[in-house]
C-alpha positions in Angstrom: -44.3 7.3 -30.3 -44.2 10.7 -27.9 -44.1 8.5 -24.7 -41.4 6.9 -26.3 -39.4 9.4 -27.3 -39.8 11.3 -24.0 -38.7 8.4 -22.0 -36.1 8.0 -24.4 -34.9 11.3 -23.7 -33.5 11.3 -20.4 -31.8 8.1 -21.0 -29.6 10.0 -24.1 -28.7 13.1 -21.1 -27.3 10.6 -18.8 -25.2 9.2 -22.0 -24.0 11.9 -22.9 -23.5 13.4 -19.5 -21.6 10.2 -18.2 -19.6 10.4 -21.3 -18.6 14.2 -20.5 -17.3 12.9 -16.9 -15.5 10.6 -18.5 -13.8 12.8 -20.6 -13.2 15.1 -17.7 -11.7 12.4 -16.3 -9.2 11.3 -18.6 -8.0 15.0 -18.9 -7.4 15.2 -15.2 -5.6 12.2 -14.9 -3.6 13.5 -18.3 -2.8 16.9 -17.0 -2.0 16.1 -13.3 0.4 13.1 -14.2 2.0 15.6 -16.6 2.9 18.1 -14.2 4.0 15.3 -12.1 6.4 14.5 -14.9 7.4 17.8 -15.3 8.3 19.0 -12.2 10.2 15.8 -11.7 12.7 17.6 -13.7 11.7 21.3 -13.9 12.4 23.6 -10.7 9.2 24.7 -9.4 9.3 28.8 -9.5 5.9 28.9 -7.7 2.8 27.0 -6.1 -0.7 27.4 -5.9 -0.6 28.2 -2.1 1.1 31.5 -2.9 -1.4 31.9 -5.4 -4.2 31.7 -3.3 -2.0 34.1 -0.5 -1.7 36.2 -3.5 -5.8 36.2 -3.9 -6.6 36.3 -0.3 -4.2 39.4 -0.4 -6.1 40.8 -2.9 -9.9 40.1 -2.0 -8.8 41.6 1.4 -7.2 44.8 -0.3 -4.1 44.6 0.4 -0.6 43.8 -1.7 1.4 40.7 -0.5 4.8 40.6 -2.2 5.6 36.7 -2.8 9.3 36.2 -1.9 10.7 32.9 -3.1 14.2 31.9 -4.9 14.4 28.2 -5.9 17.7 26.2 -4.6 18.5 23.1 -5.8 19.4 20.2 -3.5 23.3 20.8 -3.1 22.8 24.3 -2.4 19.7 24.2 0.8 21.5 23.4 4.4 22.0 20.2 5.1 21.0 21.1 8.7 17.8 21.9 7.4 17.0 18.8 5.3 17.7 16.7 8.4 15.5 18.9 11.1 12.5 19.1 8.6 12.3 15.2 8.9 12.8 15.4 11.9 10.1 17.8 13.0 7.8 16.8 10.4 8.1 13.3 9.3 10.7 11.0 10.8 9.1 7.4 8.5 10.0 9.8 5.2 12.1 7.5 4.1 10.3 4.3 4.6 6.7 4.9 3.9 5.2 5.7 0.2 3.6 8.6 0.9 1.1 7.8 4.2 2.7 7.5 7.2 0.2 4.4 8.5 1.5 4.6 12.3 0.5 8.3 12.3 -2.7 7.2 10.6 -3.7 5.2 13.0 -2.3 7.4 16.0 -4.4 10.0 15.1 -7.8 8.3 14.6 -7.0 6.6 17.6 -6.9 9.9 19.2 -9.9 11.6 17.7 -12.0 8.1 18.8 -11.1 8.7 22.3 -12.0 12.7 22.2 -8.4 13.8 22.1 -7.7 16.8 20.2 -7.2 16.5 16.1 -3.6 15.5 15.5 -1.9 16.0 12.2 -0.9 13.3 10.1 0.0 14.5 6.9 3.8 13.6 5.7 6.0 15.7 3.8 4.8 14.0 0.6 1.3 15.0 1.2 2.2 18.5 2.4 4.0 18.8 -0.5 1.5 17.6 -2.9 -1.4 20.3 -1.4 1.4 23.5 -1.2 2.1 22.7 -5.1 -1.0 21.3 -6.6 -3.7 22.5 -4.4 -5.6 24.6 -1.6 -5.0 25.0 2.2 -8.4 24.0 4.2 -10.0 21.2 5.2 -12.5 19.5 2.9 -12.7 16.1 1.7 -12.6 17.1 -2.5 -9.1 18.6 -1.3 -7.7 15.8 0.9 -8.6 13.0 -2.1 -7.2 15.3 -4.8 -4.0 15.9 -2.3 -4.0 11.8 -1.7 -3.9 11.4 -5.7 -1.0 13.8 -6.2 0.9 12.5 -3.2 0.6 8.8 -5.3 2.2 10.1 -8.1 4.6 12.1 -7.0 5.9 9.2 -4.8 5.5 7.1 -7.9 7.6 9.4 -10.5 9.9 11.0 -7.7 12.9 10.2 -5.7 12.4 11.0 -1.9 15.4 13.4 -2.6 13.0 15.1 -5.0 10.3 15.4 -2.8 11.9 17.2 -0.2 13.9 19.4 -2.2 10.5 20.4 -3.9 9.1 21.0 -0.4 11.8 23.0 1.4 11.4 25.1 -1.7 7.7 26.1 -1.4 6.7 25.5 2.4 5.5 28.7 3.2 8.2 30.5 6.4 5.8 33.5 6.8 3.7 35.9 4.9 5.0 35.9 1.6 7.6 34.0 2.8 8.7 31.0 0.5 10.9 28.5 0.5 14.0 27.7 2.2 16.1 30.3 0.5 13.7 33.1 1.6 13.3 32.0 5.0 17.0 32.1 5.7 17.6 35.2 4.4 13.8 37.1 6.0 14.7 35.5 9.7 18.6 35.2 10.0 20.1 37.4 6.7 22.0 34.4 5.6 21.8 32.1 2.2 19.3 28.4 2.5 23.1 26.7 2.5 24.9 28.4 5.9 22.0 27.8 7.9 23.4 26.4 11.4 21.4 23.8 12.9 20.4 25.9 15.6 18.4 28.4 13.1 17.5 25.3 10.9 15.7 23.7 14.0 14.7 27.4 14.9 12.6 27.0 11.2 11.4 23.3 11.4 10.0 24.6 15.0 7.7 26.7 13.6 6.4 25.3 10.5 3.0 24.0 12.0 2.0 27.7 12.4 4.9 29.7 10.2 2.3 33.0 10.0 2.5 33.5 13.7 5.4 32.1 15.3 9.3 33.7 14.7 12.4 31.8 14.3 14.8 34.2 14.7 13.1 35.5 18.0 11.5 32.1 19.6 9.4 32.0 22.5 9.4 29.7 25.3 7.4 27.1 23.3 9.6 27.6 19.8 12.5 27.6 21.7 12.0 24.2 23.7 10.3 22.4 20.2 13.7 23.1 18.4 15.7 21.8 21.0 13.7 18.9 21.3 14.3 18.4 17.0 18.2 19.2 17.7 17.6 16.0 19.6 15.9 14.2 17.2 18.5 15.3 14.1 21.1 13.5 16.2 19.2 10.3 16.6 18.6 10.3 13.0 21.8 10.5 11.7 24.3 12.3 9.3 24.2 8.9 7.2 19.8 9.3 7.2 19.7 11.8 4.5 21.9 9.4 2.1 18.7 7.2 2.3 16.8 9.0 0.4 18.2 8.3 -2.7 19.2 10.3 -6.5 
């Protein structure tokens, strides 16, 4: 009888563990869904990456003031909207969160031994910046995919781009287009010129190392390329993002 009870104990523990894991899973799904639905309408006044930068500074014994000010879609420069799409994700209007063309190219490049190239869409970057953390891991990529699916399901493309422009990092402690426009050019987010917007978009791959106000040769060349891509996309591109 004692041996029988001993054999039953691991099974009982396993059932309890599976039950607890199921509850955690259901809770995570419910909470993430609630957050995504809430932020479909409510401005994002902060992000997990902002919190991460504050914690990094605190651990280093430093203080990092966060400069961030939410601006609605109508108060964001049309040039900036188009420049970021041209620089980061030209198939933004067509894909459903994941650019399979770029993923295939990235896979082929890595298979051929070339330098690993980024294939993240604006939707994926929004999911990461808003809900998750920087760095590379399979756990983070899995969560990023989950949140990308959610925002692509419940938000319009316009909303995704609006949130992205308002939370993306443009320098140490500088987040969002309004703070970036003031920081680099001393203007508001709706007054950015085509050149200024293209320079901001050009530094996004490495915003804490590159300077949009005083661009080096690479940033200047990249911003010129972005302006050409903006013209190729055309002014009507943004109308395809819908409400």
